[in-house]
N, CA, C and O atoms as CSV, one atom per row, in Angstrom:
chain,resi,resn,atom,element,x,y,z
A,1,MET,N,N,-4.806,-8.144,-7.739
A,1,MET,CA,C,-5.040,-7.065,-6.662
A,1,MET,C,C,-4.630,-7.050,-5.681
A,1,MET,O,O,-3.585,-6.613,-5.199
A,2,ASN,N,N,-6.140,-7.954,-5.012
A,2,ASN,CA,C,-5.903,-7.971,-4.019
A,2,ASN,C,C,-4.210,-8.953,-3.631
A,2,ASN,O,O,-3.217,-8.547,-3.027
A,3,LYS,N,N,-4.477,-10.304,-4.268
A,3,LYS,CA,C,-2.845,-11.068,-3.966
A,3,LYS,C,C,-1.459,-10.091,-4.686
A,3,LYS,O,O,-0.279,-10.324,-4.424
A,4,GLU,N,N,-1.656,-9.638,-5.071
A,4,GLU,CA,C,-0.238,-8.003,-5.425
A,4,GLU,C,C,-0.521,-7.763,-4.118
A,4,GLU,O,O,0.366,-8.367,-3.515
A,5,VAL,N,N,-1.149,-7.301,-3.415
A,5,VAL,CA,C,-1.403,-6.848,-2.073
A,5,VAL,C,C,-1.145,-7.067,-1.031
A,5,VAL,O,O,-0.555,-6.347,-0.225
A,6,MET,N,N,-1.765,-8.626,-0.844
A,6,MET,CA,C,-0.740,-9.255,0.205
A,6,MET,C,C,0.252,-9.905,0.637
A,6,MET,O,O,0.701,-10.340,1.697
A,7,LEU,N,N,0.670,-9.835,-1.292
A,7,LEU,CA,C,2.568,-10.334,-1.278
A,7,LEU,C,C,2.963,-9.224,-0.866
A,7,LEU,O,O,3.807,-9.528,-0.024
A,8,ALA,N,N,2.892,-7.894,-0.920
A,8,ALA,CA,C,3.573,-6.858,-0.260
A,8,ALA,C,C,3.215,-6.874,0.935
A,8,ALA,O,O,3.939,-6.137,1.604
A,9,PHE,N,N,2.425,-7.378,1.525
A,9,PHE,CA,C,2.489,-7.713,3.226
A,9,PHE,C,C,3.098,-8.386,3.594
A,9,PHE,O,O,3.858,-8.252,4.552
A,10,ASP,N,N,2.948,-9.219,2.992
A,10,ASP,CA,C,3.549,-11.123,3.528
A,10,ASP,C,C,5.227,-10.563,3.733
A,10,ASP,O,O,5.796,-10.389,4.811
A,11,LYS,N,N,5.847,-10.330,2.220
A,11,LYS,CA,C,6.579,-9.924,2.638
A,11,LYS,C,C,7.109,-8.915,3.645
A,11,LYS,O,O,8.136,-8.871,2.968
A,12,TYR,N,N,7.252,-8.434,4.204
A,12,TYR,CA,C,6.687,-6.848,5.571
A,12,TYR,C,C,6.530,-7.475,6.477
A,12,TYR,O,O,7.019,-7.049,7.523
A,13,LYS,N,N,5.492,-9.270,6.513
A,13,LYS,CA,C,4.898,-9.343,7.784
A,13,LYS,C,C,7.150,-11.150,8.515
A,13,LYS,O,O,7.764,-11.712,9.422
A,14,LYS,N,N,7.037,-10.942,7.281
A,14,LYS,CA,C,8.321,-12.773,7.156
A,14,LYS,C,C,8.811,-11.561,7.627
A,14,LYS,O,O,9.945,-11.527,7.149
A,15,ARG,N,N,8.591,-10.197,8.496
A,15,ARG,CA,C,10.575,-9.317,8.323
A,15,ARG,C,C,10.362,-8.394,9.431
A,15,ARG,O,O,10.886,-7.309,9.687
A,16,THR,N,N,8.850,-9.557,10.438
A,16,THR,CA,C,8.356,-8.140,11.019
A,16,THR,C,C,7.948,-8.721,13.159
A,16,THR,O,O,6.971,-8.891,13.888
A,17,ALA,N,N,8.965,-8.768,13.209
A,17,ALA,CA,C,8.437,-9.706,14.784
A,17,ALA,C,C,7.277,-10.144,15.518
A,17,ALA,O,O,6.933,-11.275,15.861
A,18,ASN,N,N,6.470,-8.434,15.776
A,18,ASN,CA,C,6.067,-8.568,16.004
A,18,ASN,C,C,4.682,-8.785,16.168
A,18,ASN,O,O,3.869,-8.502,17.047
A,19,LEU,N,N,4.600,-9.835,14.195
A,19,LEU,CA,C,3.070,-10.248,13.714
A,19,LEU,C,C,3.379,-11.687,13.247
A,19,LEU,O,O,2.738,-12.340,12.423
A,20,LYS,N,N,5.207,-12.301,14.381
A,20,LYS,CA,C,4.930,-14.074,13.943
A,20,LYS,C,C,4.352,-14.384,14.177
A,20,LYS,O,O,3.323,-13.709,14.218
A,21,GLY,N,N,4.333,-15.505,14.523
A,21,GLY,CA,C,3.008,-15.939,14.310
A,21,GLY,C,C,1.363,-15.839,15.020
A,21,GLY,O,O,0.765,-16.355,15.964
A,22,LEU,N,N,1.023,-14.653,13.724
A,22,LEU,CA,C,-0.229,-14.125,14.006
A,22,LEU,C,C,-0.846,-13.850,12.757
A,22,LEU,O,O,-0.468,-13.208,11.777
A,23,ASP,N,N,-2.368,-14.776,13.139
A,23,ASP,CA,C,-3.447,-13.967,11.408
A,23,ASP,C,C,-3.382,-13.698,11.605
A,23,ASP,O,O,-3.345,-13.439,12.808
A,24,CYS,N,N,-3.080,-12.716,9.746
A,24,CYS,CA,C,-3.743,-11.716,8.904
A,24,CYS,C,C,-4.353,-12.325,7.353
A,24,CYS,O,O,-4.293,-13.224,6.515
A,25,GLN,N,N,-4.989,-10.998,7.766
A,25,GLN,CA,C,-6.431,-11.283,7.016
A,25,GLN,C,C,-6.624,-9.950,5.518
A,25,GLN,O,O,-7.160,-8.949,5.993
A,26,LEU,N,N,-6.461,-9.848,4.677
A,26,LEU,CA,C,-6.905,-8.854,4.229
A,26,LEU,C,C,-8.797,-8.392,3.851
A,26,LEU,O,O,-9.736,-8.705,3.119
A,27,GLU,N,N,-8.456,-7.569,4.828
A,27,GLU,CA,C,-10.067,-6.804,5.481
A,27,GLU,C,C,-10.951,-5.972,3.890
A,27,GLU,O,O,-11.934,-6.200,3.184
A,28,GLU,N,N,-9.839,-4.949,3.983
A,28,GLU,CA,C,-9.919,-3.673,2.531
A,28,GLU,C,C,-9.099,-3.846,1.515
A,28,GLU,O,O,-7.904,-3.941,1.795
A,29,LEU,N,N,-9.606,-3.952,-0.246
A,29,LEU,CA,C,-8.993,-2.620,-0.117
A,29,LEU,C,C,-9.157,-0.917,-0.489
A,29,LEU,O,O,-9.871,-0.384,-1.338
A,30,CYS,N,N,-8.577,-0.547,0.112
A,30,CYS,CA,C,-9.079,0.826,-0.259
A,30,CYS,C,C,-8.870,2.235,-1.063
A,30,CYS,O,O,-9.665,3.172,-0.993
A,31,HIS,N,N,-7.991,2.230,-1.630
A,31,HIS,CA,C,-7.988,3.685,-2.304
A,31,HIS,C,C,-6.119,2.393,-2.571
A,31,HIS,O,O,-5.233,1.925,-1.856
A,32,GLN,N,N,-6.670,2.408,-4.629
A,32,GLN,CA,C,-5.022,2.844,-5.492
A,32,GLN,C,C,-4.931,3.013,-6.739
A,32,GLN,O,O,-5.706,2.411,-7.483
A,33,CYS,N,N,-3.785,4.027,-7.331
A,33,CYS,CA,C,-3.697,4.195,-8.247
A,33,CYS,C,C,-1.626,3.866,-8.657
A,33,CYS,O,O,-0.622,4.073,-7.976
A,34,PHE,N,N,-1.821,3.323,-9.999
A,34,PHE,CA,C,-1.714,3.349,-10.862
A,34,PHE,C,C,-0.502,4.507,-11.377
A,34,PHE,O,O,-0.935,5.650,-11.232
A,35,ASN,N,N,0.545,4.476,-11.795
A,35,ASN,CA,C,1.831,5.378,-12.215
A,35,ASN,C,C,2.476,4.625,-13.117
A,35,ASN,O,O,3.405,3.875,-12.817
A,36,VAL,N,N,2.045,4.772,-14.218
A,36,VAL,CA,C,4.090,4.937,-15.239
A,36,VAL,C,C,3.781,5.695,-16.401
A,36,VAL,O,O,2.804,6.033,-17.070
A,37,GLU,N,N,5.802,5.900,-16.342
A,37,GLU,CA,C,5.841,7.565,-16.305
A,37,GLU,C,C,6.998,7.024,-17.471
A,37,GLU,O,O,7.573,7.888,-18.133
A,38,ASN,N,N,7.247,5.891,-17.648
A,38,ASN,CA,C,7.948,5.426,-18.539
A,38,ASN,C,C,8.350,4.232,-18.114
A,38,ASN,O,O,8.212,3.656,-17.035
A,39,TYR,N,N,8.990,3.873,-19.352
A,39,TYR,CA,C,8.938,1.480,-19.268
A,39,TYR,C,C,9.639,1.150,-18.037
A,39,TYR,O,O,9.158,0.349,-17.236
A,40,ASN,N,N,11.318,2.026,-17.754
A,40,ASN,CA,C,11.137,1.661,-16.579
A,40,ASN,C,C,10.707,2.309,-15.666
A,40,ASN,O,O,11.552,2.134,-14.789
A,41,LYS,N,N,9.892,3.001,-15.241
A,41,LYS,CA,C,9.344,2.952,-14.110
A,41,LYS,C,C,7.904,3.253,-13.546
A,41,LYS,O,O,7.255,4.297,-13.486
A,42,ILE,N,N,7.687,2.176,-13.220
A,42,ILE,CA,C,5.660,1.807,-13.227
A,42,ILE,C,C,5.783,1.153,-11.890
A,42,ILE,O,O,6.490,0.146,-11.867
A,43,PHE,N,N,5.330,1.465,-10.974
A,43,PHE,CA,C,4.475,1.395,-9.509
A,43,PHE,C,C,2.959,1.949,-9.473
A,43,PHE,O,O,2.389,2.861,-10.071
A,44,HIS,N,N,2.541,0.963,-8.474
A,44,HIS,CA,C,1.454,0.823,-8.027
A,44,HIS,C,C,0.759,1.460,-6.708
A,44,HIS,O,O,0.526,0.581,-5.879
A,45,HIS,N,N,0.681,1.718,-6.627
A,45,HIS,CA,C,0.216,2.480,-4.826
A,45,HIS,C,C,-1.763,2.129,-4.350
A,45,HIS,O,O,-2.799,2.338,-4.982
A,46,TYR,N,N,-1.437,1.416,-2.702
A,46,TYR,CA,C,-1.883,0.109,-2.454
A,46,TYR,C,C,-2.293,1.031,-0.838
A,46,TYR,O,O,-1.287,1.119,-0.134
A,47,ASN,N,N,-3.563,1.685,-0.206
A,47,ASN,CA,C,-4.778,1.645,0.629
A,47,ASN,C,C,-4.666,0.009,1.640
A,47,ASN,O,O,-4.490,-0.956,0.896
A,48,PHE,N,N,-4.732,-0.291,2.901
A,48,PHE,CA,C,-5.725,-2.032,2.783
A,48,PHE,C,C,-5.458,-2.218,4.268
A,48,PHE,O,O,-4.520,-1.934,5.014
A,49,SER,N,N,-6.471,-2.718,4.389
A,49,SER,CA,C,-6.525,-2.589,5.939
A,49,SER,C,C,-6.340,-4.101,6.297
A,49,SER,O,O,-6.487,-4.965,5.432
A,50,VAL,N,N,-6.059,-4.362,7.415
A,50,VAL,CA,C,-5.115,-5.786,7.646
A,50,VAL,C,C,-5.507,-6.253,8.750
A,50,VAL,O,O,-4.696,-5.919,9.614
A,51,LYS,N,N,-6.967,-7.314,9.490
A,51,LYS,CA,C,-7.366,-7.582,10.604
A,51,LYS,C,C,-6.664,-8.435,10.734
A,51,LYS,O,O,-6.541,-9.362,9.934
A,52,ILE,N,N,-5.929,-8.269,11.992
A,52,ILE,CA,C,-4.992,-9.757,12.604
A,52,ILE,C,C,-5.330,-9.870,14.067
A,52,ILE,O,O,-5.363,-9.111,15.035
A,53,THR,N,N,-5.538,-10.974,13.849
A,53,THR,CA,C,-5.645,-11.881,15.100
A,53,THR,C,C,-4.521,-13.381,15.444
A,53,THR,O,O,-3.857,-14.186,14.791
A,54,ASP,N,N,-4.891,-13.051,17.058
A,54,ASP,CA,C,-3.907,-13.909,17.828
A,54,ASP,C,C,-4.535,-15.607,18.020
A,54,ASP,O,O,-4.608,-16.270,19.055
A,55,PRO,N,N,-4.810,-15.866,17.043
A,55,PRO,CA,C,-4.989,-17.183,17.144
A,55,PRO,C,C,-5.148,-17.483,19.358
A,55,PRO,O,O,-6.109,-17.868,20.023
A,56,SER,N,N,-3.701,-17.065,19.791
A,56,SER,CA,C,-4.434,-18.194,21.205
A,56,SER,C,C,-4.648,-17.340,22.066
A,56,SER,O,O,-4.252,-17.523,23.217
A,57,SER,N,N,-5.320,-16.216,21.707
A,57,SER,CA,C,-5.609,-15.647,22.309
A,57,SER,C,C,-7.865,-14.894,21.864
A,57,SER,O,O,-8.572,-14.216,22.610
A,58,SER,N,N,-8.108,-15.289,20.863
A,58,SER,CA,C,-8.502,-14.514,19.604
A,58,SER,C,C,-8.718,-13.617,19.456
A,58,SER,O,O,-9.754,-13.285,18.880
A,59,ASP,N,N,-8.036,-12.969,19.805
A,59,ASP,CA,C,-8.314,-10.900,19.843
A,59,ASP,C,C,-7.389,-9.966,18.230
A,59,ASP,O,O,-6.193,-9.831,17.973
A,60,SER,N,N,-8.038,-9.732,17.846
A,60,SER,CA,C,-8.759,-9.487,16.468
A,60,SER,C,C,-8.117,-7.303,16.941
A,60,SER,O,O,-8.332,-6.531,17.876
A,61,LYS,N,N,-7.300,-7.235,15.571
A,61,LYS,CA,C,-7.672,-5.956,15.811
A,61,LYS,C,C,-8.231,-5.436,14.394
A,61,LYS,O,O,-8.848,-6.420,13.987
A,62,VAL,N,N,-8.356,-4.399,13.393
A,62,VAL,CA,C,-7.717,-4.080,12.506
A,62,VAL,C,C,-6.407,-3.060,12.285
A,62,VAL,O,O,-6.311,-2.188,13.148
A,63,ALA,N,N,-5.351,-3.061,11.199
A,63,ALA,CA,C,-4.785,-2.156,10.910
A,63,ALA,C,C,-4.970,-0.825,9.726
A,63,ALA,O,O,-6.036,-0.231,9.564
A,64,LEU,N,N,-4.290,-0.664,9.322
A,64,LEU,CA,C,-4.269,0.422,7.635
A,64,LEU,C,C,-2.716,0.462,6.949
A,64,LEU,O,O,-1.761,1.171,7.265
A,65,PHE,N,N,-2.806,-0.366,6.099
A,65,PHE,CA,C,-1.172,-0.021,4.961
A,65,PHE,C,C,-0.782,0.611,4.908
A,65,PHE,O,O,-1.005,1.436,5.794
A,66,PHE,N,N,0.293,0.990,3.777
A,66,PHE,CA,C,0.120,1.388,2.233
A,66,PHE,C,C,1.349,0.413,1.872
A,66,PHE,O,O,2.323,0.128,2.569
A,67,ALA,N,N,0.985,-0.049,0.463
A,67,ALA,CA,C,2.052,-0.691,-0.048
A,67,ALA,C,C,2.277,-0.231,-1.209
A,67,ALA,O,O,1.556,0.572,-1.802
A,68,GLU,N,N,3.555,-0.835,-1.711
A,68,GLU,CA,C,3.908,-0.077,-2.890
A,68,GLU,C,C,4.326,-1.037,-4.087
A,68,GLU,O,O,5.322,-0.384,-4.399
A,69,VAL,N,N,4.325,-2.019,-4.936
A,69,VAL,CA,C,4.730,-2.343,-5.948
A,69,VAL,C,C,5.284,-1.191,-7.505
A,69,VAL,O,O,5.061,-0.202,-8.203
A,70,LYS,N,N,6.060,-2.269,-7.233
A,70,LYS,CA,C,7.237,-1.546,-8.962
A,70,LYS,C,C,7.930,-2.083,-9.583
A,70,LYS,O,O,8.949,-2.661,-9.205
A,71,GLU,N,N,7.333,-1.960,-11.131
A,71,GLU,CA,C,8.033,-3.180,-11.079
A,71,GLU,C,C,9.524,-2.479,-12.377
A,71,GLU,O,O,9.373,-1.438,-13.017
A,72,ILE,N,N,10.102,-2.876,-12.417
A,72,ILE,CA,C,11.779,-2.241,-12.247
A,72,ILE,C,C,12.437,-3.177,-13.808
A,72,ILE,O,O,12.655,-4.351,-13.509
A,73,PHE,N,N,12.730,-2.892,-15.168
A,73,PHE,CA,C,12.794,-3.671,-16.315
A,73,PHE,C,C,12.019,-5.229,-15.927
A,73,PHE,O,O,12.743,-6.203,-15.719
A,74,GLY,N,N,10.957,-5.318,-15.877
A,74,GLY,CA,C,10.039,-6.592,-15.799
A,74,GLY,C,C,9.955,-6.971,-14.297
A,74,GLY,O,O,8.838,-7.384,-13.989
A,75,LYS,N,N,11.015,-6.926,-13.109
A,75,LYS,CA,C,11.271,-8.057,-12.546
A,75,LYS,C,C,9.966,-6.361,-11.082
A,75,LYS,O,O,10.109,-5.161,-10.849
A,76,ALA,N,N,8.863,-7.548,-10.588
A,76,ALA,CA,C,7.943,-6.738,-9.971
A,76,ALA,C,C,9.200,-6.781,-8.394
A,76,ALA,O,O,9.941,-7.735,-8.154
A,77,ASN,N,N,9.084,-5.076,-7.277
A,77,ASN,CA,C,9.455,-4.714,-5.670
A,77,ASN,C,C,8.508,-4.160,-5.330
A,77,ASN,O,O,7.824,-3.276,-5.844
A,78,TYR,N,N,8.416,-5.208,-3.563
A,78,TYR,CA,C,7.304,-4.944,-2.827
A,78,TYR,C,C,8.115,-3.496,-1.690
A,78,TYR,O,O,9.286,-3.270,-1.387
A,79,PHE,N,N,6.782,-2.781,-1.337
A,79,PHE,CA,C,7.729,-1.872,-0.236
A,79,PHE,C,C,6.000,-2.098,0.538
A,79,PHE,O,O,4.851,-2.001,0.108
A,80,CYS,N,N,6.523,-2.380,1.650
A,80,CYS,CA,C,4.613,-2.850,2.732
A,80,CYS,C,C,5.325,-1.707,4.340
A,80,CYS,O,O,6.386,-1.631,4.960
A,81,CYS,N,N,4.184,-1.141,4.378
A,81,CYS,CA,C,4.432,-0.159,5.521
A,81,CYS,C,C,3.411,-0.002,6.706
A,81,CYS,O,O,2.386,-0.276,6.080
A,82,PRO,N,N,3.028,0.226,7.863
A,82,PRO,CA,C,1.734,0.404,8.366
A,82,PRO,C,C,1.499,1.493,8.398
A,82,PRO,O,O,2.568,2.038,8.122
A,83,LEU,N,N,0.897,2.104,8.533
A,83,LEU,CA,C,0.558,4.242,8.481
A,83,LEU,C,C,-0.973,4.031,10.273
A,83,LEU,O,O,-1.512,3.211,11.016
A,84,GLU,N,N,-0.880,5.396,9.962
A,84,GLU,CA,C,-1.301,5.570,11.186
A,84,GLU,C,C,-2.312,6.223,10.638
A,84,GLU,O,O,-1.889,6.957,9.744
A,85,ARG,N,N,-4.026,6.317,10.840
A,85,ARG,CA,C,-4.504,7.346,11.205
A,85,ARG,C,C,-4.570,8.777,9.498
A,85,ARG,O,O,-5.163,8.829,8.420
A,86,HIS,N,N,-4.037,9.238,9.904
A,86,HIS,CA,C,-3.889,10.350,9.370
A,86,HIS,C,C,-2.517,11.119,8.539
A,86,HIS,O,O,-2.059,12.125,7.998
A,87,GLU,N,N,-2.386,10.150,8.826
A,87,GLU,CA,C,-0.627,9.946,8.540
A,87,GLU,C,C,-0.807,10.053,6.854
A,87,GLU,O,O,-1.519,9.355,6.132
A,88,ASN,N,N,0.249,11.372,6.421
A,88,ASN,CA,C,-0.362,11.712,4.865
A,88,ASN,C,C,1.138,11.946,4.167
A,88,ASN,O,O,1.329,13.118,3.846
A,89,GLY,N,N,1.956,11.259,3.953
A,89,GLY,CA,C,4.192,11.235,3.028
A,89,GLY,C,C,2.973,12.335,1.775
A,89,GLY,O,O,1.759,12.538,1.767
A,90,GLN,N,N,3.836,12.674,1.109
A,90,GLN,CA,C,4.488,13.112,-0.268
A,90,GLN,C,C,3.904,12.249,-1.381
A,90,GLN,O,O,4.208,11.058,-1.450
A,91,CYS,N,N,3.057,12.829,-2.273
A,91,CYS,CA,C,3.383,11.689,-3.621
A,91,CYS,C,C,2.872,12.113,-4.516
A,91,CYS,O,O,1.654,12.014,-4.666
A,92,HIS,N,N,3.803,12.818,-5.521
A,92,HIS,CA,C,3.660,13.956,-6.246
A,92,HIS,C,C,2.484,12.920,-7.912
A,92,HIS,O,O,1.584,13.264,-8.679
A,93,ALA,N,N,3.325,11.585,-7.647
A,93,ALA,CA,C,2.497,10.644,-8.505
A,93,ALA,C,C,0.367,11.134,-8.814
A,93,ALA,O,O,-0.309,11.673,-9.690
A,94,CYS,N,N,0.093,10.334,-7.107
A,94,CYS,CA,C,-1.001,9.522,-7.302
A,94,CYS,C,C,-1.216,11.651,-6.480
A,94,CYS,O,O,-2.323,12.172,-6.347
A,95,HIS,N,N,-0.362,12.108,-6.245
A,95,HIS,CA,C,-1.702,13.797,-5.774
A,95,HIS,C,C,-1.516,14.669,-7.346
A,95,HIS,O,O,-2.201,15.676,-7.527
A,96,ASN,N,N,-0.447,14.141,-8.541
A,96,ASN,CA,C,-1.681,14.761,-10.026
A,96,ASN,C,C,-2.749,14.000,-10.438
A,96,ASN,O,O,-3.621,14.383,-11.218
A,97,GLN,N,N,-2.666,12.665,-9.787
A,97,GLN,CA,C,-3.886,11.879,-10.235
A,97,GLN,C,C,-5.788,11.947,-10.011
A,97,GLN,O,O,-6.918,11.593,-10.347
A,98,GLY,N,N,-4.716,12.873,-8.990
A,98,GLY,CA,C,-6.298,13.570,-8.348
A,98,GLY,C,C,-6.897,13.152,-6.697
A,98,GLY,O,O,-7.896,13.602,-6.135
A,99,MET,N,N,-5.526,11.763,-5.996
A,99,MET,CA,C,-5.551,11.038,-5.907
A,99,MET,C,C,-5.243,11.161,-4.321
A,99,MET,O,O,-4.367,10.475,-3.794
A,100,ASP,N,N,-5.816,11.834,-3.802
A,100,ASP,CA,C,-5.251,12.725,-3.204
A,100,ASP,C,C,-6.027,11.896,-0.960
A,100,ASP,O,O,-5.482,12.197,0.102
A,101,ASP,N,N,-7.144,11.061,-1.099
A,101,ASP,CA,C,-6.954,10.151,-0.218
A,101,ASP,C,C,-5.929,9.096,-0.269
A,101,ASP,O,O,-5.668,8.526,0.790
A,102,LEU,N,N,-5.470,8.840,-1.062
A,102,LEU,CA,C,-4.185,7.217,-1.103
A,102,LEU,C,C,-3.614,8.108,0.220
A,102,LEU,O,O,-3.352,9.307,0.121
A,103,GLN,N,N,-3.466,7.353,1.445
A,103,GLN,CA,C,-2.528,7.371,2.261
A,103,GLN,C,C,-1.243,7.136,2.031
A,103,GLN,O,O,-1.117,5.959,1.691
A,104,HIS,N,N,0.181,7.926,2.065
A,104,HIS,CA,C,1.382,7.183,2.065
A,104,HIS,C,C,2.312,7.673,3.198
A,104,HIS,O,O,2.322,8.852,3.554
A,105,PRO,N,N,3.234,6.546,3.849
A,105,PRO,CA,C,4.182,7.187,4.195
A,105,PRO,C,C,4.881,8.625,5.051
A,105,PRO,O,O,5.720,9.199,4.357
A,106,ALA,N,N,4.678,9.164,6.235
A,106,ALA,CA,C,5.273,9.836,6.081
A,106,ALA,C,C,7.157,9.487,6.559
A,106,ALA,O,O,7.495,10.297,7.423
A,107,THR,N,N,7.922,8.842,6.305
A,107,THR,CA,C,8.600,8.216,5.993
A,107,THR,C,C,9.309,7.668,4.861
A,107,THR,O,O,10.326,6.978,4.797
A,108,GLY,N,N,8.120,8.388,3.512
A,108,GLY,CA,C,9.035,7.586,2.856
A,108,GLY,C,C,9.452,6.368,2.727
A,108,GLY,O,O,9.004,5.613,3.589
A,109,GLY,N,N,10.707,5.522,1.349
A,109,GLY,CA,C,10.435,4.851,1.448
A,109,GLY,C,C,9.925,4.512,0.135
A,109,GLY,O,O,10.044,3.307,-0.087
A,110,TYR,N,N,9.653,4.849,-0.350
A,110,TYR,CA,C,8.430,4.992,-1.763
A,110,TYR,C,C,8.764,5.306,-2.661
A,110,TYR,O,O,9.969,5.251,-2.907
A,111,ASP,N,N,7.865,5.782,-3.577
A,111,ASP,CA,C,9.053,6.096,-5.346
A,111,ASP,C,C,7.618,7.512,-5.076
A,111,ASP,O,O,6.426,7.217,-4.986
A,112,TRP,N,N,8.076,8.738,-5.010
A,112,TRP,CA,C,7.345,9.491,-4.725
A,112,TRP,C,C,6.328,9.744,-6.295
A,112,TRP,O,O,5.261,10.350,-6.400
A,113,GLY,N,N,6.932,9.208,-7.105
A,113,GLY,CA,C,6.958,9.879,-9.000
A,113,GLY,C,C,7.250,11.973,-9.452
A,113,GLY,O,O,7.247,13.086,-8.926
A,114,SER,N,N,7.382,11.518,-10.298
A,114,SER,CA,C,7.534,13.813,-11.101
A,114,SER,C,C,6.303,14.396,-10.653
A,114,SER,O,O,5.193,13.934,-10.391
A,115,THR,N,N,7.028,16.025,-10.634
A,115,THR,CA,C,5.888,16.922,-10.286
A,115,THR,C,C,5.380,16.907,-11.387
A,115,THR,O,O,4.355,17.489,-11.030
A,116,ASP,N,N,5.173,16.684,-12.748
A,116,ASP,CA,C,4.165,16.579,-13.768
A,116,ASP,C,C,3.545,15.745,-13.792
A,116,ASP,O,O,2.331,15.817,-13.982
A,117,THR,N,N,4.392,14.340,-13.547
A,117,THR,CA,C,3.447,13.565,-13.391
A,117,THR,C,C,1.568,12.992,-14.338
A,117,THR,O,O,0.899,12.341,-13.536
A,118,VAL,N,N,1.123,13.104,-15.194
A,118,VAL,CA,C,-0.361,12.734,-15.474
A,118,VAL,C,C,0.015,12.027,-16.715
A,118,VAL,O,O,0.397,12.451,-17.806
A,119,SER,N,N,-0.263,10.451,-16.112
A,119,SER,CA,C,-0.585,9.398,-16.833
A,119,SER,C,C,-1.279,8.864,-16.347
A,119,SER,O,O,-1.886,9.120,-15.307
A,120,PRO,N,N,-1.361,7.261,-17.596
A,120,PRO,CA,C,-2.675,6.762,-16.849
A,120,PRO,C,C,-3.097,6.549,-15.845
A,120,PRO,O,O,-2.098,6.635,-15.130
A,121,PHE,N,N,-4.048,6.275,-15.115
A,121,PHE,CA,C,-4.625,5.294,-13.342
A,121,PHE,C,C,-5.479,4.698,-13.119
A,121,PHE,O,O,-6.488,4.798,-13.817
A,122,MET,N,N,-5.411,3.786,-11.991
A,122,MET,CA,C,-7.148,3.358,-11.825
A,122,MET,C,C,-7.518,4.098,-10.375
A,122,MET,O,O,-6.463,4.514,-9.897
A,123,TYR,N,N,-8.620,4.395,-9.536
A,123,TYR,CA,C,-8.877,4.856,-9.055
A,123,TYR,C,C,-10.097,3.716,-8.622
A,123,TYR,O,O,-10.897,3.045,-9.274
A,124,MET,N,N,-9.826,3.855,-7.346
A,124,MET,CA,C,-10.844,3.071,-5.753
A,124,MET,C,C,-10.507,3.847,-4.721
A,124,MET,O,O,-9.407,4.274,-4.371
A,125,ASP,N,N,-11.763,4.006,-4.192
A,125,ASP,CA,C,-12.355,4.558,-3.290
A,125,ASP,C,C,-13.849,4.275,-2.849
A,125,ASP,O,O,-14.846,4.938,-3.138
A,126,ASP,N,N,-13.771,3.237,-2.150
A,126,ASP,CA,C,-14.691,3.122,-1.219
A,126,ASP,C,C,-14.307,2.255,-0.132
A,126,ASP,O,O,-14.897,1.178,-0.049
A,127,CYS,N,N,-13.286,2.584,0.841
A,127,CYS,CA,C,-13.269,2.447,2.327
A,127,CYS,C,C,-13.121,3.273,3.319
A,127,CYS,O,O,-12.440,4.222,3.706
A,128,GLU,N,N,-14.478,2.209,3.760
A,128,GLU,CA,C,-15.666,2.128,4.683
A,128,GLU,C,C,-14.790,1.727,6.087
A,128,GLU,O,O,-15.667,1.328,6.854
A,129,SER,N,N,-13.660,1.651,6.696
A,129,SER,CA,C,-12.830,1.223,8.207
A,129,SER,C,C,-11.232,2.121,7.813
A,129,SER,O,O,-10.165,1.942,8.400
A,130,CYS,N,N,-11.489,3.094,6.655
A,130,CYS,CA,C,-10.509,3.757,6.626
A,130,CYS,C,C,-9.704,5.172,7.105
A,130,CYS,O,O,-8.547,5.379,6.739
């Protein structure tokens, strides 16, 4: 799962000018929720923290991120974005599985799931820094 999260983050980093040239390491995988609505709608939501270091100054910070890995017809699609500490957008899939601590972007960009989703899920909740 760490590789999946960092693959999503690396795709985000390539599109983000202010992260170019910075060293980014996974700090902690905080929360995750796996959702299967049907064969064509499978996605995994994550919260994770990344330690971002400027190699030229050794300054670093830890930032919280959201990622979605969505499988569409057997192909993985990635979405990743930073989160504010108390940001929490809507997600029926995670909420219906009791994953209310998993934060989602307020601006959307991810699959919310159906209001009646009660499918298999994975639960992880041991993030000290989130």
